[in-house]
N, CA, C, O and the ligand as a Tripos MOL2 file, in Angstrom:
@<TRIPOS>MOLECULE
protein
  297   295    75     0     0
PROTEIN
NO_CHARGES

@<TRIPOS>ATOM
      1 N         -11.5530  -13.9760  -18.1850 N.3       1 MET1
      2 CA        -10.9210  -12.6490  -18.0730 C.3       1 MET1
      3 C          -9.4800  -12.8000  -17.5950 C.2       1 MET1
      4 O          -9.1750  -13.6260  -16.7350 O.2       1 MET1
      5 N          -8.6380  -12.0150  -18.1500 N.am      2 ALA2
      6 CA         -7.2270  -12.0980  -17.7760 C.3       2 ALA2
      7 C          -7.0080  -11.5500  -16.3660 C.2       2 ALA2
      8 O          -7.6920  -10.6310  -15.9160 O.2       2 ALA2
      9 N          -6.0640  -12.1300  -15.7140 N.am      3 THR3
     10 CA         -5.7410  -11.6500  -14.3740 C.3       3 THR3
     11 C          -4.3170  -11.1200  -14.3610 C.2       3 THR3
     12 O          -3.5080  -11.4240  -15.2380 O.2       3 THR3
     13 N          -4.0400  -10.3300  -13.3560 N.am      4 GLU4
     14 CA         -2.6780   -9.8470  -13.1730 C.3       4 GLU4
     15 C          -2.3270   -9.9250  -11.6890 C.2       4 GLU4
     16 O          -3.2020   -9.9820  -10.8240 O.2       4 GLU4
     17 N          -1.0450   -9.9240  -11.4270 N.am      5 HIS5
     18 CA         -0.5800   -9.9970  -10.0460 C.3       5 HIS5
     19 C           0.0800   -8.6860   -9.6540 C.2       5 HIS5
     20 O           0.8620   -8.1110  -10.4100 O.2       5 HIS5
     21 N          -0.2510   -8.2330   -8.4670 N.am      6 HIS6
     22 CA          0.4290   -7.0690   -7.8990 C.3       6 HIS6
     23 C           1.2090   -7.5700   -6.6940 C.2       6 HIS6
     24 O           0.6570   -8.2310   -5.8140 O.2       6 HIS6
     25 N           2.4680   -7.2560   -6.6630 N.am      7 LYS7
     26 CA          3.2860   -7.7330   -5.5420 C.3       7 LYS7
     27 C           3.8070   -6.5490   -4.7550 C.2       7 LYS7
     28 O           4.4610   -5.6500   -5.2830 O.2       7 LYS7
     29 N           3.4950   -6.5850   -3.4800 N.am      8 LEU8
     30 CA          3.8870   -5.4870   -2.6010 C.3       8 LEU8
     31 C           4.7080   -6.0220   -1.4450 C.2       8 LEU8
     32 O           4.6160   -7.1920   -1.0710 O.2       8 LEU8
     33 N           5.5080   -5.1340   -0.8940 N.am      9 LYS9
     34 CA          6.2230   -5.4870    0.3330 C.3       9 LYS9
     35 C           5.6590   -4.6150    1.4430 C.2       9 LYS9
     36 O           5.7320   -3.3870    1.3930 O.2       9 LYS9
     37 N           5.0970   -5.2750    2.4430 N.am     10 VAL10
     38 CA          4.4090   -4.5740    3.5260 C.3      10 VAL10
     39 C           5.2040   -4.7600    4.8110 C.2      10 VAL10
     40 O           5.6360   -5.8680    5.1310 O.2      10 VAL10
     41 N           5.3900   -3.6740    5.5390 N.am     11 SER11
     42 CA          6.1320   -3.8210    6.7870 C.3      11 SER11
     43 C           5.2010   -3.7130    7.9920 C.2      11 SER11
     44 O           4.0900   -3.1930    7.8860 O.2      11 SER11
     45 N           5.6550   -4.1970    9.1060 N.am     12 GLY12
     46 CA          4.9150   -4.0500   10.3590 C.3      12 GLY12
     47 C           3.9720   -5.1830   10.6930 C.2      12 GLY12
     48 O           3.3510   -5.1700   11.7550 O.2      12 GLY12
     49 N           3.8480   -6.1590    9.8180 N.am     13 MET13
     50 CA          2.9880   -7.3020   10.1400 C.3      13 MET13
     51 C           3.7680   -8.2610   11.0310 C.2      13 MET13
     52 O           4.8070   -8.7900   10.6350 O.2      13 MET13
     53 N           3.2590   -8.4770   12.2260 N.am     14 SER14
     54 CA          4.0340   -9.2660   13.1690 C.3      14 SER14
     55 C           3.3520  -10.5470   13.6140 C.2      14 SER14
     56 O           3.9910  -11.3950   14.2360 O.2      14 SER14
     57 N           2.0950  -10.7060   13.3160 N.am     15 CYS15
     58 CA          1.4110  -11.9170   13.7670 C.3      15 CYS15
     59 C           0.2720  -12.2720   12.8160 C.2      15 CYS15
     60 O           0.0030  -11.5660   11.8450 O.2      15 CYS15
     61 N          -0.3700  -13.3530   13.1140 N.am     16 GLU16
     62 CA         -1.4690  -13.8530   12.2840 C.3      16 GLU16
     63 C          -2.5940  -12.8280   12.1470 C.2      16 GLU16
     64 O          -3.2380  -12.7290   11.1020 O.2      16 GLU16
     65 N          -2.8160  -12.0800   13.2040 N.am     17 HIS17
     66 CA         -3.8550  -11.0440   13.1820 C.3      17 HIS17
     67 C          -3.5360   -9.9840   12.1210 C.2      17 HIS17
     68 O          -4.4160   -9.5850   11.3590 O.2      17 HIS17
     69 N          -2.3130   -9.5430   12.0740 N.am     18 CYS18
     70 CA         -1.8900   -8.5650   11.0750 C.3      18 CYS18
     71 C          -2.0640   -9.1360    9.6770 C.2      18 CYS18
     72 O          -2.5820   -8.4740    8.7780 O.2      18 CYS18
     73 N          -1.6280  -10.3640    9.5140 N.am     19 ARG19
     74 CA         -1.7040  -11.0210    8.2150 C.3      19 ARG19
     75 C          -3.1590  -11.0450    7.7400 C.2      19 ARG19
     76 O          -3.4620  -10.7640    6.5810 O.2      19 ARG19
     77 N          -4.0330  -11.3860    8.6660 N.am     20 CYS20
     78 CA         -5.4530  -11.4830    8.3690 C.3      20 CYS20
     79 C          -6.0530  -10.1160    8.0120 C.2      20 CYS20
     80 O          -6.8590  -10.0120    7.0870 O.2      20 CYS20
     81 N          -5.6690   -9.0980    8.7280 N.am     21 ARG21
     82 CA         -6.1780   -7.7430    8.4630 C.3      21 ARG21
     83 C          -5.8450   -7.2960    7.0490 C.2      21 ARG21
     84 O          -6.7000   -6.7940    6.3190 O.2      21 ARG21
     85 N          -4.5980   -7.4870    6.6830 N.am     22 VAL22
     86 CA         -4.1410   -7.0620    5.3590 C.3      22 VAL22
     87 C          -4.8490   -7.8880    4.2800 C.2      22 VAL22
     88 O          -5.3100   -7.3550    3.2710 O.2      22 VAL22
     89 N          -4.9240   -9.1810    4.5140 N.am     23 GLN23
     90 CA         -5.5490  -10.0610    3.5410 C.3      23 GLN23
     91 C          -7.0110   -9.6900    3.3160 C.2      23 GLN23
     92 O          -7.4680   -9.6130    2.1750 O.2      23 GLN23
     93 N          -7.7330   -9.4620    4.3900 N.am     24 ARG24
     94 CA         -9.1590   -9.1330    4.2640 C.3      24 ARG24
     95 C          -9.3810   -7.7780    3.6200 C.2      24 ARG24
     96 O         -10.2980   -7.6110    2.8160 O.2      24 ARG24
     97 N          -8.5550   -6.8200    3.9680 N.am     25 ALA25
     98 CA         -8.6950   -5.4770    3.3960 C.3      25 ALA25
     99 C          -8.5540   -5.5410    1.8750 C.2      25 ALA25
    100 O          -9.2890   -4.8790    1.1440 O.2      25 ALA25
    101 N          -7.6030   -6.3440    1.4150 N.am     26 LEU26
    102 CA         -7.3610   -6.4120   -0.0260 C.3      26 LEU26
    103 C          -8.3900   -7.2810   -0.7320 C.2      26 LEU26
    104 O          -8.7900   -6.9870   -1.8580 O.2      26 LEU26
    105 N          -8.8170   -8.3460   -0.0740 N.am     27 GLU27
    106 CA         -9.8220   -9.2250   -0.6860 C.3      27 GLU27
    107 C         -11.1610   -8.5220   -0.8530 C.2      27 GLU27
    108 O         -11.9780   -8.9230   -1.6820 O.2      27 GLU27
    109 N         -11.3870   -7.4680   -0.0620 N.am     28 ALA28
    110 CA        -12.6590   -6.7430   -0.1340 C.3      28 ALA28
    111 C         -12.7560   -5.8610   -1.3750 C.2      28 ALA28
    112 O         -13.8430   -5.4060   -1.7310 O.2      28 ALA28
    113 N         -11.6360   -5.6190   -2.0260 N.am     29 LEU29
    114 CA        -11.6700   -4.7530   -3.2110 C.3      29 LEU29
    115 C         -12.3030   -5.4870   -4.3890 C.2      29 LEU29
    116 O         -12.0090   -6.6600   -4.6210 O.2      29 LEU29
    117 N         -13.1660   -4.8050   -5.1290 N.am     30 PRO30
    118 CA        -13.7850   -5.4410   -6.2830 C.3      30 PRO30
    119 C         -12.7480   -5.8270   -7.3300 C.2      30 PRO30
    120 O         -11.8530   -5.0470   -7.6570 O.2      30 PRO30
    121 N         -12.8840   -7.0350   -7.8460 N.am     31 GLY31
    122 CA        -11.9850   -7.4940   -8.8960 C.3      31 GLY31
    123 C         -10.8140   -8.2950   -8.3680 C.2      31 GLY31
    124 O         -10.0870   -8.9190   -9.1410 O.2      31 GLY31
    125 N         -10.6220   -8.2830   -7.0460 N.am     32 VAL32
    126 CA         -9.5210   -9.0510   -6.4600 C.3      32 VAL32
    127 C          -9.9780  -10.4840   -6.2400 C.2      32 VAL32
    128 O         -10.9870  -10.7260   -5.5780 O.2      32 VAL32
    129 N          -9.2380  -11.4260   -6.7910 N.am     33 SER33
    130 CA         -9.6630  -12.8230   -6.6860 C.3      33 SER33
    131 C          -8.9150  -13.6000   -5.6220 C.2      33 SER33
    132 O          -9.4760  -14.5210   -5.0280 O.2      33 SER33
    133 N          -7.6740  -13.2550   -5.3680 N.am     34 SER34
    134 CA         -7.0010  -13.9230   -4.2660 C.3      34 SER34
    135 C          -5.8470  -13.0800   -3.7370 C.2      34 SER34
    136 O          -5.2350  -12.3010   -4.4680 O.2      34 SER34
    137 N          -5.5690  -13.2570   -2.4620 N.am     35 VAL35
    138 CA         -4.5080  -12.4970   -1.8120 C.3      35 VAL35
    139 C          -3.6670  -13.4640   -0.9960 C.2      35 VAL35
    140 O          -4.1860  -14.2230   -0.1780 O.2      35 VAL35
    141 N          -2.3730  -13.4250   -1.2270 N.am     36 GLU36
    142 CA         -1.4810  -14.2440   -0.4150 C.3      36 GLU36
    143 C          -0.5320  -13.3380    0.3420 C.2      36 GLU36
    144 O           0.1050  -12.4570   -0.2350 O.2      36 GLU36
    145 N          -0.4480  -13.5660    1.6280 N.am     37 VAL37
    146 CA          0.4170  -12.7620    2.4730 C.3      37 VAL37
    147 C           1.4210  -13.6720    3.1570 C.2      37 VAL37
    148 O           1.0540  -14.6330    3.8330 O.2      37 VAL37
    149 N           2.6820  -13.3560    2.9710 N.am     38 GLU38
    150 CA          3.7170  -14.1330    3.6480 C.3      38 GLU38
    151 C           4.2130  -13.3160    4.8320 C.2      38 GLU38
    152 O           4.8780  -12.2910    4.6780 O.2      38 GLU38
    153 N           3.8730  -13.7950    5.9930 N.am     39 LEU39
    154 CA          4.1260  -13.0270    7.2050 C.3      39 LEU39
    155 C           5.6150  -12.7960    7.4560 C.2      39 LEU39
    156 O           6.0070  -11.7030    7.8630 O.2      39 LEU39
    157 N           6.4350  -13.7960    7.2220 N.am     40 SER40
    158 CA          7.8600  -13.6950    7.5690 C.3      40 SER40
    159 C           8.5920  -12.6410    6.7380 C.2      40 SER40
    160 O           9.5350  -12.0150    7.2220 O.2      40 SER40
    161 N           8.1660  -12.4470    5.4970 N.am     41 THR41
    162 CA          8.8720  -11.5040    4.6290 C.3      41 THR41
    163 C           8.0750  -10.2350    4.3570 C.2      41 THR41
    164 O           8.6410   -9.2470    3.8890 O.2      41 THR41
    165 N           6.7900  -10.2390    4.6370 N.am     42 GLY42
    166 CA          5.9440   -9.0980    4.3110 C.3      42 GLY42
    167 C           5.5230   -9.0610    2.8550 C.2      42 GLY42
    168 O           4.9370   -8.0810    2.3950 O.2      42 GLY42
    169 N           5.8200  -10.1250    2.1320 N.am     43 ALA43
    170 CA          5.4670  -10.1710    0.7160 C.3      43 ALA43
    171 C           3.9720  -10.4270    0.5500 C.2      43 ALA43
    172 O           3.4160  -11.3610    1.1280 O.2      43 ALA43
    173 N           3.3390   -9.5800   -0.2500 N.am     44 VAL44
    174 CA          1.9100   -9.7080   -0.5070 C.3      44 VAL44
    175 C           1.7000   -9.8470   -2.0080 C.2      44 VAL44
    176 O           2.1890   -9.0430   -2.8010 O.2      44 VAL44
    177 N           0.9720  -10.8710   -2.3690 N.am     45 ASP45
    178 CA          0.6840  -11.1290   -3.7860 C.3      45 ASP45
    179 C          -0.8220  -11.0430   -3.9870 C.2      45 ASP45
    180 O          -1.5830  -11.8550   -3.4610 O.2      45 ASP45
    181 N          -1.2330  -10.0500   -4.7500 N.am     46 VAL46
    182 CA         -2.6540   -9.8360   -5.0050 C.3      46 VAL46
    183 C          -2.9610  -10.2500   -6.4450 C.2      46 VAL46
    184 O          -2.3600   -9.7450   -7.3930 O.2      46 VAL46
    185 N          -3.8920  -11.1650   -6.5860 N.am     47 GLU47
    186 CA         -4.3370  -11.5430   -7.9230 C.3      47 GLU47
    187 C          -5.6670  -10.8520   -8.1930 C.2      47 GLU47
    188 O          -6.6020  -10.9550   -7.4000 O.2      47 GLU47
    189 N          -5.7420  -10.1540   -9.3070 N.am     48 ALA48
    190 CA         -6.9500   -9.3900   -9.6160 C.3      48 ALA48
    191 C          -7.2220   -9.4340  -11.1040 C.2      48 ALA48
    192 O          -6.3300   -9.7080  -11.9080 O.2      48 ALA48
    193 N          -8.4670   -9.1600  -11.4600 N.am     49 ASN49
    194 CA         -8.7920   -9.0210  -12.8720 C.3      49 ASN49
    195 C          -7.9580   -7.8880  -13.4510 C.2      49 ASN49
    196 O          -7.7050   -6.8780  -12.7940 O.2      49 ASN49
    197 N          -7.5430   -8.0780  -14.6800 N.am     50 GLU50
    198 CA         -6.6740   -7.0950  -15.3030 C.3      50 GLU50
    199 C          -7.3200   -5.7060  -15.2800 C.2      50 GLU50
    200 O          -8.4500   -5.5290  -15.7330 O.2      50 GLU50
    201 N          -6.5960   -4.7400  -14.7550 N.am     51 GLY51
    202 CA         -7.0720   -3.3620  -14.7270 C.3      51 GLY51
    203 C          -8.0700   -3.0490  -13.6280 C.2      51 GLY51
    204 O          -8.5380   -1.9150  -13.5340 O.2      51 GLY51
    205 N          -8.4090   -4.0280  -12.7920 N.am     52 ALA52
    206 CA         -9.4440   -3.8190  -11.7690 C.3      52 ALA52
    207 C          -8.9660   -2.9210  -10.6330 C.2      52 ALA52
    208 O          -9.7320   -2.1210  -10.0970 O.2      52 ALA52
    209 N          -7.7160   -3.0600  -10.2780 N.am     53 VAL53
    210 CA         -7.1730   -2.2380   -9.1910 C.3      53 VAL53
    211 C          -5.8140   -1.6870   -9.6100 C.2      53 VAL53
    212 O          -5.1090   -2.2710  -10.4330 O.2      53 VAL53
    213 N          -5.4740   -0.5590   -9.0270 N.am     54 THR54
    214 CA         -4.1540    0.0010   -9.2760 C.3      54 THR54
    215 C          -3.2800   -0.2610   -8.0570 C.2      54 THR54
    216 O          -3.7660   -0.5390   -6.9610 O.2      54 THR54
    217 N          -2.0100   -0.1660   -8.2800 N.am     55 ARG55
    218 CA         -1.0780   -0.3340   -7.1750 C.3      55 ARG55
    219 C          -1.3670    0.6980   -6.0830 C.2      55 ARG55
    220 O          -1.2890    0.3970   -4.8920 O.2      55 ARG55
    221 N          -1.7020    1.9190   -6.5090 N.am     56 GLU56
    222 CA         -1.9900    2.9950   -5.5530 C.3      56 GLU56
    223 C          -3.1710    2.6310   -4.6540 C.2      56 GLU56
    224 O          -3.1460    2.8930   -3.4510 O.2      56 GLU56
    225 N          -4.2000    2.0280   -5.2400 N.am     57 GLN57
    226 CA         -5.3560    1.6010   -4.4450 C.3      57 GLN57
    227 C          -4.9570    0.5610   -3.4100 C.2      57 GLN57
    228 O          -5.3930    0.6140   -2.2600 O.2      57 GLN57
    229 N          -4.1340   -0.3710   -3.8230 N.am     58 LEU58
    230 CA         -3.7090   -1.4320   -2.9150 C.3      58 LEU58
    231 C          -2.8860   -0.8530   -1.7680 C.2      58 LEU58
    232 O          -3.0570   -1.2240   -0.6070 O.2      58 LEU58
    233 N          -1.9930    0.0630   -2.1210 N.am     59 VAL59
    234 CA         -1.1620    0.7090   -1.0960 C.3      59 VAL59
    235 C          -2.0560    1.4680   -0.1140 C.2      59 VAL59
    236 O          -1.8240    1.4420    1.0940 O.2      59 VAL59
    237 N          -3.0900    2.1500   -0.6470 N.am     60 ALA60
    238 CA         -3.9970    2.9130    0.2080 C.3      60 ALA60
    239 C          -4.7690    1.9930    1.1460 C.2      60 ALA60
    240 O          -4.9490    2.3160    2.3210 O.2      60 ALA60
    241 N          -5.2260    0.8530    0.6400 N.am     61 GLU61
    242 CA         -5.9870   -0.0840    1.4790 C.3      61 GLU61
    243 C          -5.1200   -0.6690    2.5850 C.2      61 GLU61
    244 O          -5.5450   -0.7730    3.7360 O.2      61 GLU61
    245 N          -3.9190   -1.0430    2.2240 N.am     62 VAL62
    246 CA         -3.0060   -1.6000    3.2260 C.3      62 VAL62
    247 C          -2.7030   -0.5270    4.2790 C.2      62 VAL62
    248 O          -2.6070   -0.8180    5.4720 O.2      62 VAL62
    249 N          -2.5560    0.7060    3.8170 N.am     63 GLY63
    250 CA         -2.3170    1.8140    4.7350 C.3      63 GLY63
    251 C          -3.4790    2.0320    5.6920 C.2      63 GLY63
    252 O          -3.2790    2.2740    6.8820 O.2      63 GLY63
    253 N          -4.7040    1.9450    5.1590 N.am     64 LYS64
    254 CA         -5.8880    2.0970    6.0090 C.3      64 LYS64
    255 C          -5.9660    1.0000    7.0580 C.2      64 LYS64
    256 O          -6.4310    1.2230    8.1760 O.2      64 LYS64
    257 N          -5.5040   -0.1870    6.6850 N.am     65 ALA65
    258 CA         -5.4910   -1.3020    7.6360 C.3      65 ALA65
    259 C          -4.4110   -1.0950    8.6980 C.2      65 ALA65
    260 O          -4.4040   -1.7740    9.7250 O.2      65 ALA65
    261 N          -3.5020   -0.1590    8.4470 N.am     66 GLY66
    262 CA         -2.5270    0.1950    9.4710 C.3      66 GLY66
    263 C          -1.0880   -0.1970    9.1980 C.2      66 GLY66
    264 O          -0.2480   -0.1630   10.0980 O.2      66 GLY66
    265 N          -0.7950   -0.5770    7.9360 N.am     67 TYR67
    266 CA          0.5520   -1.0460    7.6460 C.3      67 TYR67
    267 C           1.1360   -0.3050    6.4510 C.2      67 TYR67
    268 O           0.4530   -0.1150    5.4440 O.2      67 TYR67
    269 N           2.3760    0.1080    6.5530 N.am     68 PRO68
    270 CA          3.0060    0.7940    5.4240 C.3      68 PRO68
    271 C           3.5180   -0.1810    4.3640 C.2      68 PRO68
    272 O           4.0280   -1.2580    4.6730 O.2      68 PRO68
    273 N           3.3650    0.2300    3.1160 N.am     69 VAL69
    274 CA          3.9610   -0.5410    2.0170 C.3      69 VAL69
    275 C           5.3240    0.0600    1.7680 C.2      69 VAL69
    276 O           5.4500    1.2610    1.5290 O.2      69 VAL69
    277 N           6.3440   -0.7750    1.8250 N.am     70 THR70
    278 CA          7.6970   -0.2470    1.7180 C.3      70 THR70
    279 C           8.3090   -0.4630    0.3510 C.2      70 THR70
    280 O           9.4090    0.0210    0.0840 O.2      70 THR70
    281 N           7.6250   -1.1750   -0.5140 N.am     71 GLY71
    282 CA          8.1910   -1.3500   -1.8480 C.3      71 GLY71
    283 C           7.5020   -2.4350   -2.6300 C.2      71 GLY71
    284 O           6.4130   -2.8900   -2.2790 O.2      71 GLY71
    285 N           8.1520   -2.8410   -3.6900 N.am     72 ASP72
    286 CA          7.6320   -3.8750   -4.5630 C.3      72 ASP72
    287 C           8.4050   -5.1560   -4.3350 C.2      72 ASP72
    288 O           9.5570   -5.1350   -3.9010 O.2      72 ASP72
    289 N           7.7790   -6.2400   -4.6240 N.am     73 VAL73
    290 CA          8.4700   -7.5240   -4.6770 C.3      73 VAL73
    291 C           8.3670   -8.0000   -6.1010 C.2      73 VAL73
    292 O           7.2800   -8.0130   -6.6780 O.2      73 VAL73
    293 N           9.4870   -8.3920   -6.6750 N.am     74 SER74
    294 CA          9.3760   -8.8570   -8.0600 C.3      74 SER74
    295 C           9.6070  -10.3530   -8.1350 C.2      74 SER74
    296 O           9.5550  -10.9310   -9.2200 O.2      74 SER74
    297 CU         -0.1910   -8.5800   14.6130 Cu       75 CU75
@<TRIPOS>BOND
     1     1     2 1
     2     2     3 1
     3     3     4 2
     4     3     5 am
     5     5     6 1
     6     6     7 1
     7     7     8 2
     8     7     9 am
     9     9    10 1
    10    10    11 1
    11    11    12 2
    12    11    13 am
    13    13    14 1
    14    14    15 1
    15    15    16 2
    16    15    17 am
    17    17    18 1
    18    18    19 1
    19    19    20 2
    20    19    21 am
    21    21    22 1
    22    22    23 1
    23    23    24 2
    24    23    25 am
    25    25    26 1
    26    26    27 1
    27    27    28 2
    28    27    29 am
    29    29    30 1
    30    30    31 1
    31    31    32 2
    32    31    33 am
    33    33    34 1
    34    34    35 1
    35    35    36 2
    36    35    37 am
    37    37    38 1
    38    38    39 1
    39    39    40 2
    40    39    41 am
    41    41    42 1
    42    42    43 1
    43    43    44 2
    44    43    45 am
    45    45    46 1
    46    46    47 1
    47    47    48 2
    48    47    49 am
    49    49    50 1
    50    50    51 1
    51    51    52 2
    52    51    53 am
    53    53    54 1
    54    54    55 1
    55    55    56 2
    56    55    57 am
    57    57    58 1
    58    58    59 1
    59    59    60 2
    60    59    61 am
    61    61    62 1
    62    62    63 1
    63    63    64 2
    64    63    65 am
    65    65    66 1
    66    66    67 1
    67    67    68 2
    68    67    69 am
    69    69    70 1
    70    70    71 1
    71    71    72 2
    72    71    73 am
    73    73    74 1
    74    74    75 1
    75    75    76 2
    76    75    77 am
    77    77    78 1
    78    78    79 1
    79    79    80 2
    80    79    81 am
    81    81    82 1
    82    82    83 1
    83    83    84 2
    84    83    85 am
    85    85    86 1
    86    86    87 1
    87    87    88 2
    88    87    89 am
    89    89    90 1
    90    90    91 1
    91    91    92 2
    92    91    93 am
    93    93    94 1
    94    94    95 1
    95    95    96 2
    96    95    97 am
    97    97    98 1
    98    98    99 1
    99    99   100 2
   100    99   101 am
   101   101   102 1
   102   102   103 1
   103   103   104 2
   104   103   105 am
   105   105   106 1
   106   106   107 1
   107   107   108 2
   108   107   109 am
   109   109   110 1
   110   110   111 1
   111   111   112 2
   112   111   113 am
   113   113   114 1
   114   114   115 1
   115   115   116 2
   116   115   117 am
   117   117   118 1
   118   118   119 1
   119   119   120 2
   120   119   121 am
   121   121   122 1
   122   122   123 1
   123   123   124 2
   124   123   125 am
   125   125   126 1
   126   126   127 1
   127   127   128 2
   128   127   129 am
   129   129   130 1
   130   130   131 1
   131   131   132 2
   132   131   133 am
   133   133   134 1
   134   134   135 1
   135   135   136 2
   136   135   137 am
   137   137   138 1
   138   138   139 1
   139   139   140 2
   140   139   141 am
   141   141   142 1
   142   142   143 1
   143   143   144 2
   144   143   145 am
   145   145   146 1
   146   146   147 1
   147   147   148 2
   148   147   149 am
   149   149   150 1
   150   150   151 1
   151   151   152 2
   152   151   153 am
   153   153   154 1
   154   154   155 1
   155   155   156 2
   156   155   157 am
   157   157   158 1
   158   158   159 1
   159   159   160 2
   160   159   161 am
   161   161   162 1
   162   162   163 1
   163   163   164 2
   164   163   165 am
   165   165   166 1
   166   166   167 1
   167   167   168 2
   168   167   169 am
   169   169   170 1
   170   170   171 1
   171   171   172 2
   172   171   173 am
   173   173   174 1
   174   174   175 1
   175   175   176 2
   176   175   177 am
   177   177   178 1
   178   178   179 1
   179   179   180 2
   180   179   181 am
   181   181   182 1
   182   182   183 1
   183   183   184 2
   184   183   185 am
   185   185   186 1
   186   186   187 1
   187   187   188 2
   188   187   189 am
   189   189   190 1
   190   190   191 1
   191   191   192 2
   192   191   193 am
   193   193   194 1
   194   194   195 1
   195   195   196 2
   196   195   197 am
   197   197   198 1
   198   198   199 1
   199   199   200 2
   200   199   201 am
   201   201   202 1
   202   202   203 1
   203   203   204 2
   204   203   205 am
   205   205   206 1
   206   206   207 1
   207   207   208 2
   208   207   209 am
   209   209   210 1
   210   210   211 1
   211   211   212 2
   212   211   213 am
   213   213   214 1
   214   214   215 1
   215   215   216 2
   216   215   217 am
   217   217   218 1
   218   218   219 1
   219   219   220 2
   220   219   221 am
   221   221   222 1
   222   222   223 1
   223   223   224 2
   224   223   225 am
   225   225   226 1
   226   226   227 1
   227   227   228 2
   228   227   229 am
   229   229   230 1
   230   230   231 1
   231   231   232 2
   232   231   233 am
   233   233   234 1
   234   234   235 1
   235   235   236 2
   236   235   237 am
   237   237   238 1
   238   238   239 1
   239   239   240 2
   240   239   241 am
   241   241   242 1
   242   242   243 1
   243   243   244 2
   244   243   245 am
   245   245   246 1
   246   246   247 1
   247   247   248 2
   248   247   249 am
   249   249   250 1
   250   250   251 1
   251   251   252 2
   252   251   253 am
   253   253   254 1
   254   254   255 1
   255   255   256 2
   256   255   257 am
   257   257   258 1
   258   258   259 1
   259   259   260 2
   260   259   261 am
   261   261   262 1
   262   262   263 1
   263   263   264 2
   264   263   265 am
   265   265   266 1
   266   266   267 1
   267   267   268 2
   268   267   269 am
   269   269   270 1
   270   270   271 1
   271   271   272 2
   272   271   273 am
   273   273   274 1
   274   274   275 1
   275   275   276 2
   276   275   277 am
   277   277   278 1
   278   278   279 1
   279   279   280 2
   280   279   281 am
   281   281   282 1
   282   282   283 1
   283   283   284 2
   284   283   285 am
   285   285   286 1
   286   286   287 1
   287   287   288 2
   288   287   289 am
   289   289   290 1
   290   290   291 1
   291   291   292 2
   292   291   293 am
   293   293   294 1
   294   294   295 1
   295   295   296 2
@<TRIPOS>SUBSTRUCTURE
     1 MET1         2 RESIDUE 1 A MET
     2 ALA2         6 RESIDUE 1 A ALA
     3 THR3        10 RESIDUE 1 A THR
     4 GLU4        14 RESIDUE 1 A GLU
     5 HIS5        18 RESIDUE 1 A HIS
     6 HIS6        22 RESIDUE 1 A HIS
     7 LYS7        26 RESIDUE 1 A LYS
     8 LEU8        30 RESIDUE 1 A LEU
     9 LYS9        34 RESIDUE 1 A LYS
    10 VAL10       38 RESIDUE 1 A VAL
    11 SER11       42 RESIDUE 1 A SER
    12 GLY12       46 RESIDUE 1 A GLY
    13 MET13       50 RESIDUE 1 A MET
    14 SER14       54 RESIDUE 1 A SER
    15 CYS15       58 RESIDUE 1 A CYS
    16 GLU16       62 RESIDUE 1 A GLU
    17 HIS17       66 RESIDUE 1 A HIS
    18 CYS18       70 RESIDUE 1 A CYS
    19 ARG19       74 RESIDUE 1 A ARG
    20 CYS20       78 RESIDUE 1 A CYS
    21 ARG21       82 RESIDUE 1 A ARG
    22 VAL22       86 RESIDUE 1 A VAL
    23 GLN23       90 RESIDUE 1 A GLN
    24 ARG24       94 RESIDUE 1 A ARG
    25 ALA25       98 RESIDUE 1 A ALA
    26 LEU26      102 RESIDUE 1 A LEU
    27 GLU27      106 RESIDUE 1 A GLU
    28 ALA28      110 RESIDUE 1 A ALA
    29 LEU29      114 RESIDUE 1 A LEU
    30 PRO30      118 RESIDUE 1 A PRO
    31 GLY31      122 RESIDUE 1 A GLY
    32 VAL32      126 RESIDUE 1 A VAL
    33 SER33      130 RESIDUE 1 A SER
    34 SER34      134 RESIDUE 1 A SER
    35 VAL35      138 RESIDUE 1 A VAL
    36 GLU36      142 RESIDUE 1 A GLU
    37 VAL37      146 RESIDUE 1 A VAL
    38 GLU38      150 RESIDUE 1 A GLU
    39 LEU39      154 RESIDUE 1 A LEU
    40 SER40      158 RESIDUE 1 A SER
    41 THR41      162 RESIDUE 1 A THR
    42 GLY42      166 RESIDUE 1 A GLY
    43 ALA43      170 RESIDUE 1 A ALA
    44 VAL44      174 RESIDUE 1 A VAL
    45 ASP45      178 RESIDUE 1 A ASP
    46 VAL46      182 RESIDUE 1 A VAL
    47 GLU47      186 RESIDUE 1 A GLU
    48 ALA48      190 RESIDUE 1 A ALA
    49 ASN49      194 RESIDUE 1 A ASN
    50 GLU50      198 RESIDUE 1 A GLU
    51 GLY51      202 RESIDUE 1 A GLY
    52 ALA52      206 RESIDUE 1 A ALA
    53 VAL53      210 RESIDUE 1 A VAL
    54 THR54      214 RESIDUE 1 A THR
    55 ARG55      218 RESIDUE 1 A ARG
    56 GLU56      222 RESIDUE 1 A GLU
    57 GLN57      226 RESIDUE 1 A GLN
    58 LEU58      230 RESIDUE 1 A LEU
    59 VAL59      234 RESIDUE 1 A VAL
    60 ALA60      238 RESIDUE 1 A ALA
    61 GLU61      242 RESIDUE 1 A GLU
    62 VAL62      246 RESIDUE 1 A VAL
    63 GLY63      250 RESIDUE 1 A GLY
    64 LYS64      254 RESIDUE 1 A LYS
    65 ALA65      258 RESIDUE 1 A ALA
    66 GLY66      262 RESIDUE 1 A GLY
    67 TYR67      266 RESIDUE 1 A TYR
    68 PRO68      270 RESIDUE 1 A PRO
    69 VAL69      274 RESIDUE 1 A VAL
    70 THR70      278 RESIDUE 1 A THR
    71 GLY71      282 RESIDUE 1 A GLY
    72 ASP72      286 RESIDUE 1 A ASP
    73 VAL73      290 RESIDUE 1 A VAL
    74 SER74      294 RESIDUE 1 A SER
    75 CU75       297 GROUP 0 **** ****
């Protein structure tokens, strides 16, 4: 199955705990195969099955975990 990457810029992550929260929240979504979070820049790269998740869903999950998404990373 084809995969796609969603890249988000998340603000407010300040430590390993934050990084872990965001990573776990996104990995819990069905169809998500891997999540990479770069703490220093707030860059989040979500790999998911094509069409499995929308950007809006990802933004909502990150928001529920307590962090605002401030934009896209290309
Ligand atoms: Cu933290």
